[in-house]
N, CA and C atoms of all chains as a GROMACS GRO file, in nm:
protein
  576
    1MET      N    1   2.520  14.310  19.922
    1MET     CA    2   2.521  14.457  19.925
    1MET      C    3   2.660  14.506  19.965
    2THR      N    4   2.704  14.606  19.895
    2THR     CA    5   2.834  14.665  19.928
    2THR      C    6   2.818  14.756  20.050
    3PRO      N    7   2.928  14.788  20.117
    3PRO     CA    8   2.919  14.878  20.232
    3PRO      C    9   2.859  15.014  20.197
    4ARG      N   10   2.888  15.061  20.074
    4ARG     CA   11   2.831  15.191  20.036
    4ARG      C   12   2.679  15.185  20.026
    5GLU      N   13   2.627  15.074  19.973
    5GLU     CA   14   2.482  15.061  19.964
    5GLU      C   15   2.419  15.056  20.101
    6ILE      N   16   2.485  14.986  20.195
    6ILE     CA   17   2.430  14.978  20.330
    6ILE      C   18   2.429  15.117  20.394
    7ALA      N   19   2.537  15.194  20.375
    7ALA     CA   20   2.543  15.328  20.433
    7ALA      C   21   2.434  15.417  20.375
    8VAL      N   22   2.416  15.411  20.242
    8VAL     CA   23   2.313  15.494  20.178
    8VAL      C   24   2.175  15.455  20.227
    9LEU      N   25   2.153  15.323  20.242
    9LEU     CA   26   2.021  15.277  20.287
    9LEU      C   27   1.992  15.325  20.429
   10LEU      N   28   2.091  15.310  20.518
   10LEU     CA   29   2.070  15.351  20.658
   10LEU      C   30   2.043  15.502  20.667
   11LEU      N   31   2.124  15.581  20.595
   11LEU     CA   32   2.108  15.726  20.602
   11LEU      C   33   1.973  15.768  20.543
   12SER      N   34   1.931  15.704  20.433
   12SER     CA   35   1.803  15.741  20.372
   12SER      C   36   1.686  15.707  20.463
   13VAL      N   37   1.692  15.589  20.524
   13VAL     CA   38   1.580  15.548  20.610
   13VAL      C   39   1.568  15.641  20.730
   14SER      N   40   1.682  15.677  20.792
   14SER     CA   41   1.671  15.768  20.907
   14SER      C   42   1.629  15.907  20.863
   15ALA      N   43   1.670  15.952  20.744
   15ALA     CA   44   1.627  16.082  20.695
   15ALA      C   45   1.477  16.085  20.674
   16VAL      N   46   1.423  15.978  20.617
   16VAL     CA   47   1.278  15.974  20.595
   16VAL      C   48   1.204  15.970  20.728
   17PHE      N   49   1.260  15.897  20.826
   17PHE     CA   50   1.198  15.893  20.958
   17PHE      C   51   1.188  16.034  21.018
   18PHE      N   52   1.298  16.109  21.014
   18PHE     CA   53   1.294  16.242  21.075
   18PHE      C   54   1.206  16.338  20.996
   19ALA      N   55   1.198  16.320  20.862
   19ALA     CA   56   1.107  16.405  20.784
   19ALA      C   57   0.963  16.377  20.822
   20ILE      N   58   0.931  16.249  20.848
   20ILE     CA   59   0.793  16.216  20.888
   20ILE      C   60   0.764  16.274  21.026
   21VAL      N   61   0.864  16.270  21.116
   21VAL     CA   62   0.845  16.330  21.249
   21VAL      C   63   0.817  16.480  21.236
   22ALA      N   64   0.891  16.546  21.147
   22ALA     CA   65   0.869  16.689  21.127
   22ALA      C   66   0.730  16.717  21.071
   23ALA      N   67   0.684  16.633  20.978
   23ALA     CA   68   0.552  16.654  20.920
   23ALA      C   69   0.442  16.633  21.023
   24VAL      N   70   0.458  16.530  21.106
   24VAL     CA   71   0.357  16.506  21.210
   24VAL      C   72   0.354  16.621  21.309
   25GLY      N   73   0.474  16.673  21.345
   25GLY     CA   74   0.478  16.787  21.434
   25GLY      C   75   0.413  16.909  21.374
   26LEU      N   76   0.434  16.929  21.245
   26LEU     CA   77   0.375  17.046  21.178
   26LEU      C   78   0.223  17.038  21.176
   27ILE      N   79   0.170  16.917  21.169
   27ILE     CA   80   0.025  16.903  21.164
   27ILE      C   81  -0.036  16.906  21.304
   28ARG      N   82   0.026  16.837  21.400
   28ARG     CA   83  -0.043  16.809  21.526
   28ARG      C   84  -0.018  16.910  21.636
   29LEU      N   85   0.092  16.984  21.632
   29LEU     CA   86   0.124  17.072  21.745
   29LEU      C   87   0.032  17.195  21.745
   30PRO      N   88   0.010  17.254  21.864
   30PRO     CA   89  -0.101  17.349  21.875
   30PRO      C   90  -0.074  17.492  21.827
   31ASP      N   91   0.048  17.544  21.838
   31ASP     CA   92   0.063  17.684  21.798
   31ASP      C   93   0.192  17.705  21.719
   32ILE      N   94   0.214  17.829  21.676
   32ILE     CA   95   0.324  17.858  21.584
   32ILE      C   96   0.460  17.828  21.644
   33TYR      N   97   0.475  17.852  21.775
   33TYR     CA   98   0.607  17.835  21.835
   33TYR      C   99   0.647  17.688  21.841
   34SER      N  100   0.552  17.602  21.879
   34SER     CA  101   0.585  17.459  21.884
   34SER      C  102   0.601  17.402  21.744
   35ARG      N  103   0.524  17.457  21.648
   35ARG     CA  104   0.543  17.410  21.510
   35ARG      C  105   0.680  17.450  21.457
   36THR      N  106   0.726  17.569  21.497
   36THR     CA  107   0.861  17.611  21.457
   36THR      C  108   0.965  17.515  21.513
   37HIS      N  109   0.945  17.474  21.637
   37HIS     CA  110   1.033  17.378  21.703
   37HIS      C  111   1.042  17.248  21.622
   38ALA      N  112   0.923  17.195  21.582
   38ALA     CA  113   0.924  17.070  21.505
   38ALA      C  114   0.989  17.090  21.369
   39ALA      N  115   0.951  17.200  21.303
   39ALA     CA  116   0.997  17.217  21.165
   39ALA      C  117   1.144  17.252  21.158
   40SER      N  118   1.201  17.312  21.263
   40SER     CA  119   1.343  17.346  21.252
   40SER      C  120   1.431  17.227  21.287
   41LYS      N  121   1.408  17.163  21.401
   41LYS     CA  122   1.505  17.062  21.446
   41LYS      C  123   1.494  16.932  21.369
   42SER      N  124   1.374  16.874  21.364
   42SER     CA  125   1.362  16.745  21.295
   42SER      C  126   1.392  16.760  21.147
   43GLU      N  127   1.345  16.871  21.089
   43GLU     CA  128   1.365  16.889  20.945
   43GLU      C  129   1.512  16.908  20.913
   44THR      N  130   1.584  16.980  21.000
   44THR     CA  131   1.727  16.999  20.975
   44THR      C  132   1.803  16.867  20.983
   45LEU      N  133   1.768  16.786  21.083
   45LEU     CA  134   1.836  16.656  21.094
   45LEU      C  135   1.803  16.566  20.975
   46GLY      N  136   1.676  16.570  20.931
   46GLY     CA  137   1.640  16.492  20.812
   46GLY      C  138   1.716  16.538  20.690
   47ALA      N  139   1.730  16.670  20.674
   47ALA     CA  140   1.803  16.723  20.559
   47ALA      C  141   1.948  16.680  20.562
   48ILE      N  142   2.009  16.687  20.682
   48ILE     CA  143   2.150  16.651  20.693
   48ILE      C  144   2.170  16.503  20.660
   49LEU      N  145   2.079  16.417  20.710
   49LEU     CA  146   2.095  16.274  20.683
   49LEU      C  147   2.074  16.243  20.535
   50ALA      N  148   1.974  16.309  20.472
   50ALA     CA  149   1.948  16.281  20.331
   50ALA      C  150   2.064  16.328  20.244
   51LEU      N  151   2.116  16.449  20.274
   51LEU     CA  152   2.229  16.496  20.194
   51LEU      C  153   2.354  16.414  20.224
   52GLY      N  154   2.365  16.360  20.345
   52GLY     CA  155   2.473  16.267  20.374
   52GLY      C  156   2.462  16.140  20.291
   53ALA      N  157   2.337  16.093  20.269
   53ALA     CA  158   2.319  15.976  20.182
   53ALA      C  159   2.363  16.007  20.040
   54VAL      N  160   2.328  16.129  19.992
   54VAL     CA  161   2.370  16.166  19.856
   54VAL      C  162   2.522  16.172  19.846
   55ALA      N  163   2.586  16.233  19.949
   55ALA     CA  164   2.732  16.242  19.948
   55ALA      C  165   2.795  16.103  19.955
   56ALA      N  166   2.735  16.012  20.033
   56ALA     CA  167   2.790  15.876  20.042
   56ALA      C  168   2.773  15.802  19.910
   57SER      N  169   2.667  15.834  19.835
   57SER     CA  170   2.650  15.766  19.706
   57SER      C  171   2.752  15.815  19.604
   58TYR      N  172   2.803  15.939  19.621
   58TYR     CA  173   2.905  15.987  19.527
   58TYR      C  174   3.044  15.938  19.564
   59GLY      N  175   3.069  15.910  19.692
   59GLY     CA  176   3.205  15.875  19.729
   59GLY      C  177   3.290  16.000  19.744
   60PHE      N  178   3.422  15.986  19.722
   60PHE     CA  179   3.511  16.099  19.738
   60PHE      C  180   3.537  16.163  19.602
   61ASP      N  181   3.457  16.262  19.565
   61ASP     CA  182   3.491  16.339  19.445
   61ASP      C  183   3.434  16.480  19.456
   62TYR      N  184   3.439  16.551  19.345
   62TYR     CA  185   3.402  16.693  19.342
   62TYR      C  186   3.254  16.713  19.375
   63ASN      N  187   3.168  16.622  19.326
   63ASN     CA  188   3.025  16.636  19.352
   63ASN      C  189   2.994  16.617  19.500
   64ALA      N  190   3.065  16.525  19.565
   64ALA     CA  191   3.042  16.504  19.708
   64ALA      C  192   3.080  16.629  19.786
   65LEU      N  193   3.185  16.700  19.742
   65LEU     CA  194   3.223  16.825  19.808
   65LEU      C  195   3.111  16.928  19.796
   66LYS      N  196   3.049  16.933  19.676
   66LYS     CA  197   2.937  17.026  19.656
   66LYS      C  198   2.820  16.992  19.749
   67VAL      N  199   2.792  16.862  19.762
   67VAL     CA  200   2.682  16.821  19.849
   67VAL      C  201   2.713  16.854  19.994
   68VAL      N  202   2.839  16.839  20.035
   68VAL     CA  203   2.874  16.871  20.174
   68VAL      C  204   2.860  17.022  20.199
   69LEU      N  205   2.893  17.104  20.098
   69LEU     CA  206   2.872  17.248  20.114
   69LEU      C  207   2.723  17.280  20.127
   70LEU      N  208   2.641  17.213  20.047
   70LEU     CA  209   2.496  17.232  20.058
   70LEU      C  210   2.445  17.190  20.196
   71LEU      N  211   2.502  17.081  20.248
   71LEU     CA  212   2.465  17.031  20.381
   71LEU      C  213   2.498  17.135  20.489
   72LEU      N  214   2.620  17.191  20.481
   72LEU     CA  215   2.658  17.292  20.580
   72LEU      C  216   2.569  17.416  20.570
   73PHE      N  217   2.535  17.454  20.446
   73PHE     CA  218   2.449  17.571  20.427
   73PHE      C  219   2.312  17.548  20.489
   74MET      N  220   2.254  17.430  20.466
   74MET     CA  221   2.122  17.404  20.524
   74MET      C  222   2.131  17.392  20.675
   75PHE      N  223   2.243  17.338  20.725
   75PHE     CA  224   2.261  17.327  20.870
   75PHE      C  225   2.263  17.465  20.935
   76LEU      N  226   2.317  17.565  20.865
   76LEU     CA  227   2.320  17.700  20.923
   76LEU      C  228   2.189  17.774  20.902
   77THR      N  229   2.130  17.764  20.783
   77THR     CA  230   2.020  17.855  20.749
   77THR      C  231   1.883  17.806  20.796
   78ASN      N  232   1.864  17.674  20.808
   78ASN     CA  233   1.730  17.625  20.840
   78ASN      C  234   1.686  17.668  20.980
   79PRO      N  235   1.767  17.650  21.084
   79PRO     CA  236   1.726  17.700  21.216
   79PRO      C  237   1.722  17.852  21.224
   80THR      N  238   1.809  17.920  21.146
   80THR     CA  239   1.807  18.066  21.148
   80THR      C  240   1.674  18.118  21.093
   81ALA      N  241   1.628  18.058  20.984
   81ALA     CA  242   1.501  18.101  20.925
   81ALA      C  243   1.386  18.075  21.022
   82ALA      N  244   1.387  17.959  21.086
   82ALA     CA  245   1.279  17.928  21.180
   82ALA      C  246   1.280  18.026  21.298
   83HIS      N  247   1.400  18.060  21.344
   83HIS     CA  248   1.412  18.156  21.455
   83HIS      C  249   1.358  18.293  21.413
   84ALA      N  250   1.389  18.335  21.290
   84ALA     CA  251   1.343  18.466  21.244
   84ALA      C  252   1.191  18.468  21.233
   85ILE      N  253   1.133  18.358  21.187
   85ILE     CA  254   0.987  18.354  21.173
   85ILE      C  255   0.921  18.358  21.310
   86ALA      N  256   0.977  18.282  21.406
   86ALA     CA  257   0.919  18.280  21.540
   86ALA      C  258   0.931  18.417  21.605
   87ARG      N  259   1.042  18.486  21.581
   87ARG     CA  260   1.060  18.620  21.638
   87ARG      C  261   0.961  18.719  21.576
   88ALA      N  262   0.939  18.706  21.445
   88ALA     CA  263   0.841  18.793  21.381
   88ALA      C  264   0.702  18.767  21.437
   89ALA      N  265   0.670  18.640  21.463
   89ALA     CA  266   0.539  18.609  21.521
   89ALA      C  267   0.527  18.668  21.660
   90ARG      N  268   0.636  18.665  21.737
   90ARG     CA  269   0.634  18.722  21.871
   90ARG      C  270   0.614  18.874  21.866
   91GLU      N  271   0.683  18.939  21.775
   91GLU     CA  272   0.669  19.085  21.766
   91GLU      C  273   0.534  19.125  21.711
   92ARG      N  274   0.469  19.035  21.640
   92ARG     CA  275   0.336  19.063  21.589
   92ARG      C  276   0.232  19.048  21.699
   93GLY      N  277   0.269  18.980  21.810
   93GLY     CA  278   0.177  18.970  21.922
   93GLY      C  279   0.094  18.844  21.924
   94ILE      N  280   0.140  18.736  21.866
   94ILE     CA  281   0.068  18.610  21.872
   94ILE      C  282   0.098  18.544  22.006
   95GLU      N  283  -0.007  18.512  22.080
   95GLU     CA  284   0.010  18.457  22.214
   95GLU      C  285   0.050  18.310  22.207
   96PRO      N  286   0.144  18.266  22.293
   96PRO     CA  287   0.174  18.122  22.300
   96PRO      C  288   0.056  18.044  22.356
   97TRP      N  289   0.045  17.920  22.312
   97TRP     CA  290  -0.064  17.833  22.354
   97TRP      C  291  -0.037  17.785  22.496
   98THR      N  292  -0.139  17.792  22.585
   98THR     CA  293  -0.128  17.738  22.720
   98THR      C  294  -0.251  17.655  22.749
   99THR      N  295  -0.238  17.569  22.853
   99THR     CA  296  -0.356  17.490  22.892
   99THR      C  297  -0.449  17.577  22.977
  100GLU      N  298  -0.569  17.528  22.996
  100GLU     CA  299  -0.673  17.610  23.059
  100GLU      C  300  -0.643  17.639  23.205
  101ASP      N  301  -0.595  17.538  23.281
  101ASP     CA  302  -0.582  17.554  23.425
  101ASP      C  303  -0.452  17.625  23.465
  102GLU      N  304  -0.375  17.668  23.370
  102GLU     CA  305  -0.251  17.738  23.404
  102GLU      C  306  -0.283  17.884  23.437
  103PRO      N  307  -0.217  17.943  23.536
  103PRO     CA  308  -0.248  18.081  23.572
  103PRO      C  309  -0.212  18.180  23.461
  104MET      N  310   2.096  14.961  19.243
  104MET     CA  311   2.047  14.947  19.381
  104MET      C  312   2.047  15.082  19.454
  105ILE      N  313   2.161  15.153  19.444
  105ILE     CA  314   2.168  15.285  19.510
  105ILE      C  315   2.065  15.379  19.449
  106GLU      N  316   2.048  15.370  19.315
  106GLU     CA  317   1.951  15.458  19.249
  106GLU      C  318   1.811  15.432  19.301
  107ALA      N  319   1.777  15.304  19.323
  107ALA     CA  320   1.643  15.270  19.372
  107ALA      C  321   1.623  15.324  19.514
  108ILE      N  322   1.727  15.312  19.597
  108ILE     CA  323   1.714  15.362  19.735
  108ILE      C  324   1.693  15.513  19.734
  109LEU      N  325   1.772  15.584  19.650
  109LEU     CA  326   1.761  15.729  19.649
  109LEU      C  327   1.626  15.774  19.594
  110LEU      N  328   1.577  15.704  19.491
  110LEU     CA  329   1.446  15.742  19.436
  110LEU      C  330   1.335  15.712  19.537
  111GLY      N  331   1.347  15.604  19.612
  111GLY     CA  332   1.246  15.575  19.715
  111GLY      C  333   1.245  15.681  19.822
  112ALA      N  334   1.364  15.727  19.865
  112ALA     CA  335   1.371  15.833  19.966
  112ALA      C  336   1.311  15.962  19.910
  113ALA      N  337   1.336  15.991  19.781
  113ALA     CA  338   1.279  16.112  19.720
  113ALA      C  339   1.127  16.105  19.718
  114THR      N  340   1.072  15.987  19.690
  114THR     CA  341   0.927  15.970  19.692
  114THR      C  342   0.871  15.999  19.831
  115ALA      N  343   0.937  15.946  19.934
  115ALA     CA  344   0.889  15.969  20.070
  115ALA      C  345   0.895  16.118  20.105
  116PHE      N  346   0.999  16.187  20.062
  116PHE     CA  347   1.009  16.330  20.091
  116PHE      C  348   0.900  16.409  20.020
  117VAL      N  349   0.866  16.370  19.897
  117VAL     CA  350   0.758  16.439  19.826
  117VAL      C  351   0.626  16.418  19.901
  118LEU      N  352   0.603  16.296  19.950
  118LEU     CA  353   0.478  16.269  20.022
  118LEU      C  354   0.471  16.350  20.152
  119THR      N  355   0.584  16.367  20.224
  119THR     CA  356   0.578  16.449  20.345
  119THR      C  357   0.558  16.596  20.310
  120SER      N  358   0.606  16.641  20.193
  120SER     CA  359   0.580  16.779  20.154
  120SER      C  360   0.432  16.803  20.133
  121LEU      N  361   0.361  16.702  20.082
  121LEU     CA  362   0.217  16.718  20.062
  121LEU      C  363   0.147  16.740  20.195
  122VAL      N  364   0.201  16.683  20.303
  122VAL     CA  365   0.144  16.710  20.435
  122VAL      C  366   0.159  16.858  20.470
  123GLY      N  367   0.272  16.918  20.429
  123GLY     CA  368   0.293  17.060  20.459
  123GLY      C  369   0.191  17.149  20.390
  124ILE      N  370   0.139  17.107  20.275
  124ILE     CA  371   0.041  17.190  20.204
  124ILE      C  372  -0.085  17.208  20.288
  125TYR      N  373  -0.120  17.106  20.367
  125TYR     CA  374  -0.235  17.120  20.458
  125TYR      C  375  -0.215  17.239  20.550
  126ARG      N  376  -0.095  17.252  20.606
  126ARG     CA  377  -0.070  17.362  20.700
  126ARG      C  378  -0.070  17.496  20.627
  127VAL      N  379  -0.027  17.498  20.503
  127VAL     CA  380  -0.031  17.623  20.426
  127VAL      C  381  -0.174  17.667  20.405
  128VAL      N  382  -0.263  17.573  20.374
  128VAL     CA  383  -0.401  17.610  20.345
  128VAL      C  384  -0.475  17.644  20.473
  129VAL      N  385  -0.459  17.563  20.578
  129VAL     CA  386  -0.540  17.578  20.699
  129VAL      C  387  -0.484  17.682  20.793
  130GLY      N  388  -0.348  17.684  20.807
  130GLY     CA  389  -0.276  17.759  20.908
  130GLY      C  390  -0.342  17.887  20.953
  131PRO      N  391  -0.375  17.903  21.081
  131PRO     CA  392  -0.457  18.018  21.122
  131PRO      C  393  -0.385  18.151  21.106
  132THR      N  394  -0.255  18.157  21.125
  132THR     CA  395  -0.188  18.286  21.115
  132THR      C  396  -0.085  18.283  21.001
  133MET      N  397  -0.034  18.402  20.969
  133MET     CA  398   0.062  18.412  20.859
  133MET      C  399   0.194  18.339  20.887
  134PRO      N  400   0.255  18.350  21.008
  134PRO     CA  401   0.380  18.277  21.030
  134PRO      C  402   0.366  18.125  21.017
  135ASP      N  403   0.246  18.073  21.046
  135ASP     CA  404   0.224  17.929  21.024
  135ASP      C  405   0.247  17.893  20.878
  136ARG      N  406   0.192  17.977  20.791
  136ARG     CA  407   0.206  17.950  20.647
  136ARG      C  408   0.351  17.963  20.605
  137VAL      N  409   0.421  18.064  20.662
  137VAL     CA  410   0.561  18.082  20.622
  137VAL      C  411   0.646  17.963  20.666
  138ILE      N  412   0.620  17.913  20.787
  138ILE     CA  413   0.702  17.801  20.834
  138ILE      C  414   0.671  17.675  20.751
  139ALA      N  415   0.545  17.662  20.707
  139ALA     CA  416   0.513  17.545  20.623
  139ALA      C  417   0.578  17.557  20.486
  140ILE      N  418   0.581  17.681  20.432
  140ILE     CA  419   0.647  17.701  20.302
  140ILE      C  420   0.796  17.673  20.314
  141ASN      N  421   0.855  17.712  20.429
  141ASN     CA  422   0.996  17.686  20.451
  141ASN      C  423   1.023  17.535  20.457
  142PHE      N  424   0.934  17.464  20.523
  142PHE     CA  425   0.943  17.317  20.532
  142PHE      C  426   0.937  17.254  20.393
  143ILE      N  427   0.840  17.299  20.312
  143ILE     CA  428   0.826  17.243  20.177
  143ILE      C  429   0.950  17.276  20.093
  144GLY      N  430   1.002  17.399  20.109
  144GLY     CA  431   1.120  17.436  20.032
  144GLY      C  432   1.242  17.353  20.067
  145SER      N  433   1.261  17.325  20.197
  145SER     CA  434   1.374  17.239  20.236
  145SER      C  435   1.357  17.101  20.177
  146ASN      N  436   1.232  17.050  20.178
  146ASN     CA  437   1.210  16.918  20.120
  146ASN      C  438   1.239  16.918  19.970
  147VAL      N  439   1.205  17.029  19.902
  147VAL     CA  440   1.232  17.034  19.758
  147VAL      C  441   1.381  17.032  19.731
  148VAL      N  442   1.459  17.103  19.815
  148VAL     CA  443   1.605  17.101  19.799
  148VAL      C  444   1.657  16.958  19.812
  149ILE      N  445   1.608  16.886  19.914
  149ILE     CA  446   1.654  16.749  19.936
  149ILE      C  447   1.615  16.660  19.819
  150VAL      N  448   1.491  16.679  19.768
  150VAL     CA  449   1.445  16.594  19.657
  150VAL      C  450   1.529  16.621  19.532
  151ILE      N  451   1.563  16.749  19.506
  151ILE     CA  452   1.647  16.779  19.390
  151ILE      C  453   1.783  16.711  19.403
  152ALA      N  454   1.843  16.717  19.526
  152ALA     CA  455   1.974  16.655  19.544
  152ALA      C  456   1.965  16.502  19.528
  153LEU      N  457   1.860  16.441  19.584
  153LEU     CA  458   1.846  16.295  19.573
  153LEU      C  459   1.828  16.252  19.429
  154ILE      N  460   1.745  16.326  19.354
  154ILE     CA  461   1.721  16.287  19.214
  154ILE      C  462   1.846  16.311  19.130
  155ALA      N  463   1.921  16.419  19.162
  155ALA     CA  464   2.044  16.445  19.089
  155ALA      C  465   2.141  16.329  19.105
  156ALA      N  466   2.148  16.273  19.227
  156ALA     CA  467   2.237  16.158  19.247
  156ALA      C  468   2.179  16.032  19.183
  157ALA      N  469   2.045  16.021  19.180
  157ALA     CA  470   1.985  15.896  19.132
  157ALA      C  471   1.994  15.883  18.981
  158ILE      N  472   1.973  15.993  18.908
  158ILE     CA  473   1.975  15.982  18.762
  158ILE      C  474   2.110  16.018  18.703
  159GLY      N  475   2.210  16.044  18.790
  159GLY     CA  476   2.344  16.073  18.738
  159GLY      C  477   2.355  16.204  18.665
  160GLU      N  478   2.302  16.310  18.725
  160GLU     CA  479   2.306  16.443  18.663
  160GLU      C  480   2.363  16.541  18.765
  161PRO      N  481   2.495  16.549  18.781
  161PRO     CA  482   2.551  16.629  18.890
  161PRO      C  483   2.526  16.779  18.875
  162GLY      N  484   2.490  16.825  18.754
  162GLY     CA  485   2.461  16.968  18.737
  162GLY      C  486   2.342  17.014  18.816
  163ALA      N  487   2.250  16.921  18.848
  163ALA     CA  488   2.131  16.959  18.925
  163ALA      C  489   2.164  16.995  19.068
  164LEU      N  490   2.285  16.961  19.115
  164LEU     CA  491   2.323  17.000  19.251
  164LEU      C  492   2.334  17.152  19.263
  165ASP      N  493   2.375  17.219  19.154
  165ASP     CA  494   2.381  17.365  19.156
  165ASP      C  495   2.242  17.424  19.171
  166ILE      N  496   2.144  17.360  19.105
  166ILE     CA  497   2.005  17.406  19.118
  166ILE      C  498   1.961  17.394  19.263
  167ALA      N  499   1.998  17.284  19.328
  167ALA     CA  500   1.959  17.263  19.468
  167ALA      C  501   2.021  17.371  19.556
  168LEU      N  502   2.148  17.406  19.527
  168LEU     CA  503   2.216  17.509  19.606
  168LEU      C  504   2.146  17.644  19.594
  169VAL      N  505   2.111  17.682  19.470
  169VAL     CA  506   2.043  17.810  19.448
  169VAL      C  507   1.905  17.808  19.511
  170TYR      N  508   1.838  17.693  19.505
  170TYR     CA  509   1.705  17.684  19.564
  170TYR      C  510   1.712  17.699  19.716
  171ALA      N  511   1.815  17.643  19.778
  171ALA     CA  512   1.831  17.657  19.923
  171ALA      C  513   1.853  17.804  19.959
  172LEU      N  514   1.932  17.873  19.877
  172LEU     CA  515   1.957  18.017  19.899
  172LEU      C  516   1.827  18.097  19.891
  173LEU      N  517   1.747  18.069  19.787
  173LEU     CA  518   1.621  18.144  19.770
  173LEU      C  519   1.524  18.114  19.883
  174ASN      N  520   1.525  17.988  19.930
  174ASN     CA  521   1.435  17.949  20.039
  174ASN      C  522   1.469  18.027  20.166
  175PHE      N  523   1.599  18.037  20.196
  175PHE     CA  524   1.643  18.111  20.314
  175PHE      C  525   1.607  18.259  20.300
  176LEU      N  526   1.630  18.313  20.181
  176LEU     CA  527   1.602  18.456  20.157
  176LEU      C  528   1.454  18.486  20.174
  177LEU      N  529   1.368  18.395  20.129
  177LEU     CA  530   1.223  18.414  20.141
  177LEU      C  531   1.182  18.425  20.288
  178SER      N  532   1.228  18.331  20.370
  178SER     CA  533   1.187  18.334  20.512
  178SER      C  534   1.238  18.459  20.580
  179ILE      N  535   1.366  18.494  20.558
  179ILE     CA  536   1.423  18.608  20.626
  179ILE      C  537   1.355  18.737  20.582
  180SER      N  538   1.328  18.751  20.450
  180SER     CA  539   1.272  18.878  20.404
  180SER      C  540   1.128  18.894  20.450
  181ILE      N  541   1.051  18.785  20.452
  181ILE     CA  542   0.913  18.799  20.500
  181ILE      C  543   0.912  18.835  20.648
  182SER      N  544   1.001  18.774  20.727
  182SER     CA  545   1.006  18.809  20.870
  182SER      C  546   1.046  18.955  20.888
  183LYS      N  547   1.144  19.002  20.810
  183LYS     CA  548   1.189  19.140  20.824
  183LYS      C  549   1.079  19.238  20.785
  184PHE      N  550   1.008  19.209  20.676
  184PHE     CA  551   0.900  19.298  20.635
  184PHE      C  552   0.793  19.305  20.741
  185GLN      N  553   0.766  19.189  20.803
  185GLN     CA  554   0.664  19.187  20.907
  185GLN      C  555   0.702  19.273  21.024
  186VAL      N  556   0.830  19.264  21.067
  186VAL     CA  557   0.870  19.337  21.187
  186VAL      C  558   0.878  19.486  21.158
  187GLU      N  559   0.932  19.521  21.041
  187GLU     CA  560   0.959  19.663  21.018
  187GLU      C  561   0.840  19.739  20.965
  188ARG      N  562   0.753  19.674  20.887
  188ARG     CA  563   0.642  19.747  20.828
  188ARG      C  564   0.507  19.703  20.882
  189GLY      N  565   0.508  19.616  20.984
  189GLY     CA  566   0.383  19.576  21.044
  189GLY      C  567   0.292  19.496  20.954
  190GLY      N  568   0.349  19.400  20.882
  190GLY     CA  569   0.264  19.312  20.802
  190GLY      C  570   0.249  19.358  20.660
  191ALA      N  571   0.352  19.340  20.580
  191ALA     CA  572   0.344  19.376  20.440
  191ALA      C  573   0.260  19.276  20.363
  192LEU      N  574   0.249  19.153  20.415
  192LEU     CA  575   0.175  19.051  20.341
  192LEU      C  576   0.047  19.016  20.414
   0.00000   0.00000   0.00000
């Protein structure tokens, strides 16, 4: 295996791992705020690693520059969108989940 | 070899997107559904970029860029409509 193949393999495997973490968080966590937490952070890291794998597969050329721009765009917009959704949920009056014995 | 790795990663991302559909269908409140749609949209952007690199079609990267833009616009506009008009959807 060439070094480029090893880099692409490592980046892809870690991207898939973080995407699975985000999916599990989206299913298992109890309310909208914690689901936003899972879907913004893990999903953003998975996206960055996957697009990094794509950029590494292209090497140094024009297409890799396009992929890096896409990566930066997703790095900025994905947490912003999650924050906006959580804020809208807060203004709508959805109560955060708490345990029973908490005051 | 690189093509096989990228296609395998794309398959895994599609399977995790199917998990998001559960939250879209079940999700008790509207923001739950929006966050799940946002999750699926990000995964679709990644899958388009991975497949573009795997089949050697660099033009599809532009499609991924536009799709990321539309995905962001969808989340922001639904949140804004909710706050300003008290639940347009």
